[in-house]
Every structure is written in structure tokens, then in C-alpha cells.
Residue, then its C-alpha position, 0 to 999 in steps of 0.5 A: x499500499x503506497x500513498x506517495x512515492x515517499x510514503x509506503x505503508x508499514x504497520x502503525x505508520x501515521x498519516x495526515x488525512x490530507x495525505x490519504x485523499x486519493x486512492x493508494x497504489x496496491x501491490x501484493x505477491x499472491x501465494x498462488x498467481x492462478x487464483x482470484x483475490x479480494x481486497x478490503x480497506x475499512x475503518x473499524x474506528x468510525x466515526x471515532x475511536x472514542x465512539x465507534x458507533x457506526x463501525x466499521x466504515x467500508x472504504x474500498x472493496x475490489x474482488x476478482x483480482x487475478x493473481x497480482x494484477x490488482x487493477x484488473x479486479x472488479x470494484x465492488x465498492x469504490x474508493x472513499x478516503x478515510x473520514x476523520x473529524x477534527x477532534x477525533x483520535x487517529x483512526x486505524x485503517x485496515x487493508x486485508x487480502x483474501x483468496x476467493x474459494x473458487x475460480x469463478x468471478x463474484x462481481x457483486x456490488x455494494x451501495x456506496x451510499x451505505x458504507x457504515x456498519x460494514x462487518x468484515x467477519x460477515x463479509x468474509x463468511x458470506x463469500x467463503x473467503x480464505x484468509x486473510x492471506x495478507x494485511x496491513x494497517x495505518x493510523x490516519x489523523x486529522 
């Protein structure tokens, strides 16, 4: 995960919300390049770590990624930058990659107007996803 040429994301890096306004670059090396993968980006601290009453917030979902060809995947939920308010503590933003159980494409979509209350466990279970096989996270502050 990379937001700028200078700032790749390693676990626990902290970025300013202005640095995360645009979709990051994503690269990964899958264990099996012949399989399909699902990428999920979400905020478990929405609307704030002090009161995550609307958590999790779904920032981005891409399914049917063929091997390491991330940008050939199907966008299920378009990218939405982290939504951090002025008085909030830094939010954790989590990036996970799962292997899809079959070689068949899913190509399902979400309503992007309803991003709150995203349940990653239900999402994984409903799609019978395997993993996560890769993950990363960062903190984003106002």
C-alpha cells in the first residue's frame, strides 16, 4: 500500500488525512498467481475511536483480482478516503487480502451510499473467503 512515492505503508505508520485523499497504489505477491483475490480497506474506528458507533466504515472493496494484477479486479465498492473529524483520535485503517474460494468471478456490488456498519467477519463468511492471506494497517489523523 503506497500513498506517495515517499510514503509506503508499514504497520502503525501515521498519516495526515490530507495525505490519504486519493486512492493508494496496491501491490501484493499472491501465494498462488492462478487464483482470484479480494481486497478490503475499512475503518473499524468510525466515526471515532472514542465512539465507534457506526463501525466499521467500508472504504474500498475490489474482488476478482487475478493473481497480482490488482487493477484488473472488479470494484465492488469504490474508493472513499478515510473520514476523520477534527477532534477525533487517529483512526486505524485496515487493508486485508483474501483468496476467493473458487475460480469463478463474484462481481457483486455494494451501495456506496451505505458504507457504515460494515462487518468484515460477515463479509468474509458470506463469500467463504480464505484468509486473510495478507494485511496491513495505518493510523490516519486529522
